[in-house]
C-alpha positions as CSV (number, residue, x, y, z in Angstrom):
1,M,-50.2,122.4,119.2
2,K,-47.4,125.1,120.5
3,L,-44.0,124.3,122.0
4,K,-45.4,125.0,125.7
5,N,-48.2,122.5,125.3
6,F,-45.8,120.1,123.7
7,I,-43.7,120.1,126.7
8,L,-46.6,119.9,129.1
9,A,-47.9,116.7,127.4
10,I,-44.5,115.1,127.4
11,F,-44.0,116.0,131.1
12,V,-47.4,114.4,131.8
13,L,-46.5,111.1,129.9
14,M,-43.2,110.9,131.6
15,V,-44.9,111.1,135.1
16,A,-47.5,108.5,134.1
17,W,-45.0,106.2,132.9
18,E,-42.7,106.7,136.2
19,W,-45.9,105.9,138.4
20,G,-47.0,102.8,136.5
21,A,-43.6,101.3,135.2
22,P,-42.0,98.5,137.2
23,K,-38.3,98.8,137.8
24,N,-36.9,95.6,137.0
25,V,-34.1,96.1,134.4
26,M,-33.3,92.8,133.0
27,A,-32.1,91.3,129.5
28,I,-32.4,92.9,126.1
29,P,-33.6,90.7,123.0
30,A,-31.7,88.2,121.1
31,F,-28.3,87.9,122.8
32,A,-30.1,88.3,126.3
33,R,-32.3,85.8,125.4
34,K,-29.5,83.4,124.3
35,Y,-27.2,83.8,127.3
36,D,-29.9,84.7,129.7
37,M,-27.7,87.6,131.0
38,D,-28.6,91.1,132.5
39,C,-28.5,93.8,129.7
40,N,-26.1,95.8,131.8
41,H,-23.4,93.3,130.8
42,C,-23.4,94.8,127.2
43,H,-25.0,98.2,127.3
44,T,-24.9,101.4,129.3
45,V,-28.5,102.4,128.2
46,M,-29.9,100.8,125.1
47,P,-28.3,100.9,122.2
48,Q,-24.9,102.2,123.3
49,L,-22.4,99.4,124.1
50,N,-20.0,99.3,127.2
51,H,-16.7,98.1,127.3
52,F,-18.0,94.5,127.6
53,G,-20.2,94.8,125.0
54,A,-17.7,96.2,122.7
55,R,-15.6,93.1,123.3
56,F,-18.4,90.8,123.0
57,R,-18.7,92.5,119.4
58,D,-15.3,92.3,118.6
59,S,-15.0,88.6,119.8
60,G,-17.7,87.9,117.1
61,F,-20.6,87.5,119.5
62,Q,-19.1,84.7,121.4
63,I,-19.1,84.9,125.0
64,S,-16.8,82.0,125.6
65,Y,-13.8,84.2,124.8
66,L,-14.8,86.3,127.5
67,E,-15.4,84.1,130.5
68,Q,-12.5,85.5,132.6
69,D,-14.6,88.8,133.0
70,L,-17.7,86.9,134.0
71,K,-18.8,85.8,137.7
72,E,-18.2,82.0,138.1
73,D,-22.1,81.3,138.1
74,E,-22.3,83.1,134.7
75,R,-19.7,80.9,133.0
76,G,-20.3,78.1,130.8
77,K,-23.0,79.5,128.8
78,K,-23.9,77.3,125.6
79,E,-23.6,79.3,122.4
80,D,-22.9,76.6,119.6
81,P,-26.0,76.5,117.5
82,E,-26.2,72.7,117.9
83,D,-26.6,73.3,121.6
84,I,-29.3,76.0,121.6
85,H,-33.0,75.0,121.9
86,P,-34.4,74.9,118.2
87,A,-37.1,77.3,119.4
88,F,-34.4,80.1,119.9
89,W,-35.0,82.9,117.6
90,P,-31.9,85.1,117.0
91,V,-33.7,88.0,115.7
92,S,-34.8,91.4,117.5
93,I,-37.2,94.1,116.4
94,R,-36.4,97.6,117.5
95,G,-38.0,100.8,117.0
96,S,-39.0,104.3,118.5
97,L,-42.6,106.2,118.5
98,G,-43.6,109.3,119.8
99,L,-44.5,112.9,119.6
100,R,-42.3,115.4,117.8
101,Y,-42.3,119.0,117.5
102,K,-40.3,120.6,114.6
103,A,-39.8,124.2,113.4
104,Q,-37.6,125.5,110.4
105,S,-37.1,129.1,109.9
106,N,-36.6,130.8,106.4
107,Q,-38.4,128.4,104.5
108,N,-39.3,129.3,101.1
109,T,-43.3,129.6,100.5
110,T,-45.2,131.3,97.9
111,T,-45.5,134.1,100.4
112,G,-42.1,134.4,101.0
113,A,-39.6,133.2,103.7
114,Q,-41.8,131.6,106.6
115,T,-41.1,129.6,110.0
116,V,-42.7,126.4,109.3
117,D,-43.7,124.4,112.6
118,S,-45.7,121.2,113.0
119,T,-46.5,118.7,115.6
120,S,-46.9,115.0,115.0
121,F,-47.1,111.4,116.5
122,G,-45.0,109.0,114.4
123,L,-42.2,106.6,114.2
124,N,-38.4,107.6,114.2
125,G,-37.3,104.0,113.1
126,F,-38.2,100.3,112.9
127,E,-35.7,97.7,112.6
128,L,-35.5,93.9,112.2
129,I,-32.1,92.9,113.7
130,G,-30.4,89.4,113.9
131,G,-27.1,88.0,114.6
132,G,-25.0,85.3,116.2
133,I,-22.8,82.5,114.9
134,F,-23.1,79.8,112.3
135,V,-20.5,77.7,113.9
136,K,-17.6,78.6,116.2
137,D,-15.6,81.5,114.9
138,L,-18.1,82.2,112.0
139,S,-20.4,85.1,112.9
140,Y,-23.3,87.1,111.1
141,Y,-25.3,90.2,111.6
142,F,-28.0,91.7,109.6
143,M,-30.6,94.6,109.8
144,V,-33.6,95.1,107.8
145,T,-35.4,98.4,107.9
146,P,-38.9,98.3,106.4
147,N,-40.5,101.2,104.5
148,L,-42.1,103.8,107.0
149,G,-43.5,106.2,104.3
150,N,-46.9,106.2,105.5
151,I,-46.3,106.5,109.4
152,G,-42.6,107.6,109.7
153,F,-41.5,111.1,110.2
154,S,-40.2,113.1,107.2
155,G,-36.6,113.1,106.7
156,G,-36.0,109.5,107.7
157,G,-35.2,107.4,110.6
158,G,-33.7,110.2,113.2
159,G,-36.7,112.6,112.3
160,H,-34.3,115.4,112.3
161,G,-33.7,115.6,108.6
162,G,-35.4,117.6,105.9
163,G,-38.5,116.9,103.7
164,G,-39.5,113.7,102.0
165,A,-41.2,110.6,103.0
166,G,-40.3,108.4,106.2
167,Q,-37.8,105.5,106.4
168,L,-37.2,103.9,103.3
169,G,-37.2,100.1,103.1
170,E,-33.9,98.4,102.5
171,L,-31.5,95.6,103.8
172,T,-29.2,98.2,105.8
173,F,-26.6,95.7,107.2
174,W,-25.8,92.3,106.3
175,W,-22.2,90.7,106.9
176,V,-20.3,87.5,107.6
177,R,-17.2,87.3,109.7
178,A,-14.4,84.9,110.2
179,D,-13.1,85.4,113.7
180,Y,-9.8,84.6,115.4
181,L,-8.1,83.3,112.1
182,F,-5.1,81.4,112.9
183,G,-6.1,81.4,116.6
184,S,-5.3,85.2,116.9
185,S,-7.5,87.9,117.9
186,L,-5.4,90.0,115.7
187,L,-6.7,88.7,112.6
188,N,-10.6,88.8,111.8
189,V,-12.2,89.1,108.2
190,K,-15.6,90.5,107.6
191,A,-17.1,90.9,104.2
192,G,-20.8,92.5,103.4
193,A,-22.7,95.8,104.3
194,D,-21.8,97.2,107.4
195,E,-21.1,100.6,109.2
196,L,-17.6,101.4,109.1
197,D,-15.5,101.0,112.2
198,L,-16.3,104.9,113.4
199,P,-14.8,106.3,116.5
200,F,-18.3,106.5,117.9
201,S,-21.2,104.5,116.2
202,S,-23.7,106.4,114.4
203,H,-26.2,103.3,114.4
204,R,-25.8,102.9,118.2
205,S,-25.8,106.8,119.1
206,L,-28.0,107.8,122.1
207,T,-29.3,110.8,120.2
208,L,-31.9,110.8,117.4
209,A,-30.1,113.9,116.0
210,P,-27.1,112.8,113.7
211,Y,-23.5,113.3,114.2
212,D,-23.3,116.1,111.4
213,I,-19.7,115.6,110.8
214,Y,-20.2,112.0,109.5
215,H,-23.0,113.0,107.1
216,Y,-21.4,116.2,105.5
217,T,-20.3,117.1,102.1
218,P,-19.5,120.4,100.5
219,M,-21.9,122.4,98.4
220,G,-21.8,121.5,94.9
221,H,-19.9,118.2,95.1
222,E,-20.5,115.2,93.0
223,T,-19.8,112.6,95.4
224,D,-22.7,111.0,97.4
225,F,-20.3,109.3,100.1
226,K,-21.3,109.8,103.7
227,L,-19.1,108.5,106.4
228,G,-21.9,107.5,108.6
229,E,-23.7,105.4,106.0
230,P,-23.5,101.6,105.7
231,Q,-20.7,100.6,103.1
232,L,-20.4,97.4,101.0
233,G,-16.9,95.8,101.0
234,V,-14.2,93.9,103.3
235,E,-12.9,94.8,106.8
236,V,-9.8,93.1,108.3
237,A,-9.9,94.0,112.2
238,G,-8.1,92.8,115.3
239,F,-7.0,93.7,118.9
240,T,-4.8,92.8,121.6
241,D,-5.1,92.4,125.6
242,F,-3.1,95.4,126.1
243,G,-6.0,97.8,124.5
244,F,-4.3,98.3,120.9
245,R,-7.1,98.0,118.3
246,Y,-7.1,98.5,114.4
247,A,-9.6,98.2,111.6
248,L,-8.9,98.4,108.0
249,S,-11.6,98.3,105.3
250,V,-11.9,98.5,101.5
251,V,-15.2,99.3,100.2
252,N,-17.1,100.6,97.2
253,G,-17.8,104.1,98.9
254,T,-21.2,104.3,97.5
255,N,-23.4,104.3,100.4
256,N,-24.6,100.6,100.5
257,E,-25.2,100.7,96.8
258,P,-23.1,98.9,93.8
259,D,-20.0,100.9,92.9
260,N,-20.0,103.7,90.2
261,N,-16.4,102.9,89.1
262,K,-13.6,100.4,89.2
263,A,-11.5,102.2,91.9
264,K,-12.1,101.2,95.7
265,D,-11.9,103.5,98.7
266,L,-9.7,102.6,101.8
267,Y,-10.7,103.5,105.5
268,A,-8.4,102.9,108.6
269,H,-9.0,103.5,112.3
270,L,-6.3,102.7,115.1
271,T,-7.1,103.1,118.7
272,Q,-5.3,102.7,122.1
273,T,-6.9,102.1,125.2
274,V,-5.7,102.5,128.7
275,S,-7.9,101.9,131.9
276,N,-11.0,102.7,129.8
277,Q,-9.3,105.7,128.5
278,R,-9.3,105.5,124.8
279,I,-7.4,107.9,122.1
280,G,-7.4,107.2,118.4
281,V,-6.8,108.1,114.7
282,F,-9.0,107.4,111.4
283,G,-8.9,108.1,107.9
284,Y,-10.8,107.7,104.6
285,F,-9.4,108.0,101.2
286,G,-11.8,107.7,98.4
287,K,-12.1,108.3,94.6
288,E,-15.2,109.6,92.6
289,P,-15.6,109.2,88.9
290,T,-16.1,112.5,86.9
291,L,-17.0,110.7,83.6
292,Y,-19.0,107.7,82.5
293,L,-19.5,105.5,79.5
294,Q,-23.0,106.3,78.3
295,S,-25.7,104.3,76.6
296,P,-27.8,105.9,73.6
297,P,-31.0,107.4,74.8
298,V,-34.0,105.2,74.5
299,P,-37.5,106.9,73.7
300,P,-39.0,108.8,75.2
301,A,-35.8,109.8,76.9
302,T,-33.8,112.5,75.0
303,G,-30.4,112.3,76.5
304,A,-27.8,109.6,76.9
305,A,-27.7,107.6,80.3
306,N,-24.5,106.8,82.4
307,I,-23.6,103.0,82.3
308,P,-23.5,101.8,85.9
309,G,-19.9,101.2,87.0
310,T,-18.2,102.6,84.3
311,G,-17.1,105.7,85.8
312,F,-13.4,106.9,85.0
313,E,-11.4,110.1,85.5
314,D,-11.6,109.4,89.1
315,K,-10.7,112.4,91.3
316,P,-9.7,112.0,95.1
317,F,-11.3,113.0,98.4
318,S,-10.2,112.3,102.1
319,K,-11.3,112.6,105.6
320,I,-8.9,112.4,108.3
321,G,-9.4,112.9,112.1
322,A,-8.8,111.9,115.5
323,D,-10.9,110.8,118.3
324,L,-10.9,110.6,122.2
325,S,-13.0,108.9,124.9
326,L,-12.4,109.6,128.5
327,E,-14.3,108.2,131.6
328,L,-14.3,109.5,135.2
329,G,-16.8,107.8,137.3
330,D,-20.3,108.2,136.0
331,F,-19.1,110.7,133.5
332,R,-18.1,110.0,129.8
333,L,-16.5,112.6,127.4
334,M,-16.6,111.7,123.7
335,A,-15.0,113.9,121.1
336,V,-14.3,113.6,117.4
337,Y,-12.2,116.2,115.0
338,L,-12.3,115.5,111.2
339,R,-10.9,117.4,108.3
340,G,-12.2,116.7,104.8
341,K,-10.8,117.6,101.4
342,E,-12.2,117.2,97.9
343,D,-10.4,117.8,94.5
344,K,-11.9,120.7,92.3
345,E,-12.9,118.2,89.5
346,L,-15.7,116.9,91.7
347,F,-17.5,120.4,91.5
348,K,-18.5,120.8,87.9
349,D,-22.2,122.3,88.7
350,A,-23.5,124.2,85.3
351,F,-24.9,126.6,87.8
352,M,-21.7,127.4,89.5
353,A,-21.2,131.2,89.8
354,G,-17.1,131.0,89.8
355,T,-14.5,128.6,89.0
356,A,-14.0,125.3,90.6
357,Q,-11.3,125.0,93.3
358,D,-10.5,122.4,95.9
359,A,-12.8,122.3,98.8
360,S,-11.9,121.7,102.5
361,Y,-13.6,122.0,105.7
362,Q,-13.3,120.8,109.3
363,G,-15.7,119.9,112.4
364,G,-16.7,117.3,114.7
365,F,-18.4,117.0,118.0
366,I,-18.0,116.9,121.9
367,E,-20.6,114.9,123.7
368,L,-21.0,114.5,127.8
369,Q,-22.9,111.6,129.0
370,Y,-23.8,111.3,132.8
371,Q,-25.2,107.7,134.1
372,I,-27.5,108.1,137.2
373,N,-27.7,104.9,139.1
374,P,-29.3,103.0,140.0
375,L,-32.1,104.7,137.9
376,Q,-30.1,103.4,134.6
377,M,-30.9,106.9,133.2
378,R,-28.5,108.5,130.8
379,L,-28.0,112.2,130.4
380,I,-26.4,113.5,127.0
381,G,-25.3,117.0,125.8
382,R,-23.5,117.3,122.6
383,A,-22.2,120.2,120.4
384,D,-21.8,119.5,116.8
385,R,-19.9,121.8,114.5
386,V,-18.9,121.9,110.9
387,K,-16.7,124.8,109.5
388,N,-16.1,125.3,105.7
389,L,-12.4,126.5,104.9
390,D,-12.7,126.6,101.1
391,Q,-15.7,126.3,99.0
392,G,-15.7,124.1,95.7
393,D,-17.0,127.5,94.1
394,S,-14.6,130.2,94.1
395,M,-17.5,132.8,94.4
396,M,-19.4,131.3,97.1
397,M,-19.2,132.7,100.5
398,E,-16.7,130.8,102.8
399,D,-19.1,130.2,105.7
400,T,-22.2,129.2,103.5
401,N,-23.5,125.8,105.0
402,D,-21.5,126.1,107.9
403,M,-23.3,124.1,110.8
404,S,-23.5,124.2,114.5
405,R,-26.1,121.9,116.5
406,Y,-26.7,121.7,120.3
407,T,-28.5,118.5,121.5
408,L,-29.7,117.6,125.0
409,A,-31.2,114.1,125.7
410,V,-32.5,111.9,128.4
411,R,-32.8,108.2,128.1
412,W,-34.1,106.0,130.8
413,N,-33.9,102.4,130.9
414,T,-37.1,101.9,133.0
415,V,-38.5,98.6,132.5
416,S,-37.9,95.3,130.5
417,T,-38.1,91.5,130.7
418,N,-36.3,88.8,129.0
419,R,-38.4,89.4,126.0
420,V,-39.0,93.3,125.9
421,S,-37.3,96.4,126.7
422,F,-38.7,99.9,127.1
423,V,-36.4,103.2,127.1
424,P,-38.4,106.5,127.4
425,I,-36.8,109.2,125.5
426,V,-36.9,113.1,125.6
427,E,-34.5,115.0,123.2
428,F,-34.3,118.7,122.1
429,S,-31.7,119.7,119.4
430,D,-31.4,123.2,117.6
431,L,-29.4,123.4,114.5
432,K,-28.1,126.4,112.5
433,Q,-27.2,126.4,108.9
434,V,-25.3,129.8,107.7
435,K,-27.0,131.4,104.5
436,M,-29.0,128.5,103.3
437,G,-32.3,130.4,103.2
438,P,-33.8,131.4,100.0
439,G,-32.3,135.0,100.4
440,G,-29.2,134.0,101.9
441,E,-30.5,134.1,105.6
442,D,-29.4,131.6,108.2
443,V,-31.9,128.6,108.6
444,K,-32.6,127.2,112.1
445,E,-34.1,123.9,113.0
446,T,-35.5,123.2,116.4
447,V,-36.8,119.7,117.1
448,L,-38.2,118.4,120.5
449,F,-39.3,114.7,120.6
450,G,-40.6,112.7,123.5
451,G,-41.4,109.0,123.1
452,V,-40.2,105.4,123.8
453,E,-37.9,103.0,122.2
454,I,-39.1,99.4,122.2
455,A,-37.0,96.3,121.6
456,F,-38.3,92.8,121.8
């Protein structure tokens, strides 16, 4: 199917949806069922949180701390597990499915560099999500992603990645948090696997295309850490009524996997909000091992194997940045700038053309959103950029693997009940990676997706 036919098919599907879909916008699953409240209390458009939703999250999923922001007839909600009907199931299922067109230029084939394109129905992701409180001030959250290797788009959940099978099965998030320790909102302690307190959540993004700077690492590096992946560790966080918020984390730094060395990584995010306008700074400081204790080879293996968790000769890397969120009427502007650096000892590729040197890069994104009311439609436009300043290989061209992406998307909260929510999606993204083709050519990737996100 060619691109123009794809666009026509999406248009017909959207018109049919609008003609037949009712317009009531009610509660989203799990928490909405528990509190019997309109989804607009916590979300702009699923899954992005609004200010009330962010405070509900920070309060440990306890709405009793936010009653001053509720209408009088909405107060006094039951939330203690002993007061909730035994039939209440604190679990939601969320997934998106649809039709995707994808084209990649300068792909290596047996007949030379070619543009490879495809069109397919499939799933972008499927998640089993649960959360709530065990008792007052002791909250929990988990998310399980089942294996979608048979029906998921290649490249994982977002469908915008490279080759490989679809979504892999894993326990993505699982944490427990002690809230309001010593009666103060300034001290909350969370332990488990969770997303870092990023300026803008990668998990709750309104686009299928990722925030590239969250997942970028220099060419030839030996660290697998990605800022946008879940991490195992402990977080201490707090907030005030005057708009100040902080989060400090100590994590393995191995993307939701057991640690590979004895050193722990540190992350911090500080923000100040005034009249819904927010500014923040953040930083990640990690260490990656360059050597391991090894076990003797066991036939038929011919080489020694690294012993997990025994890494030493740790070398540093860092990611430091700033973020901004501005709101004016129905517009929202989101911006992130990040600068990263990795020690030269983390670049020891046997095929390196030159000598190893410290690598550095910078990048970020600017995203503009517009809310169309009362349709509950969100228009999104974003520009992502990653620019290498110094490569880890002294002979590699400075702009190799520089990235630029432009994304346009529409999310429309068209219909939901107190059990299910449907959000039709149309999204276009265009990615350019410099000198990443088989002959050093630029590689371009175009993705167009039309479908629906379902939660129940």
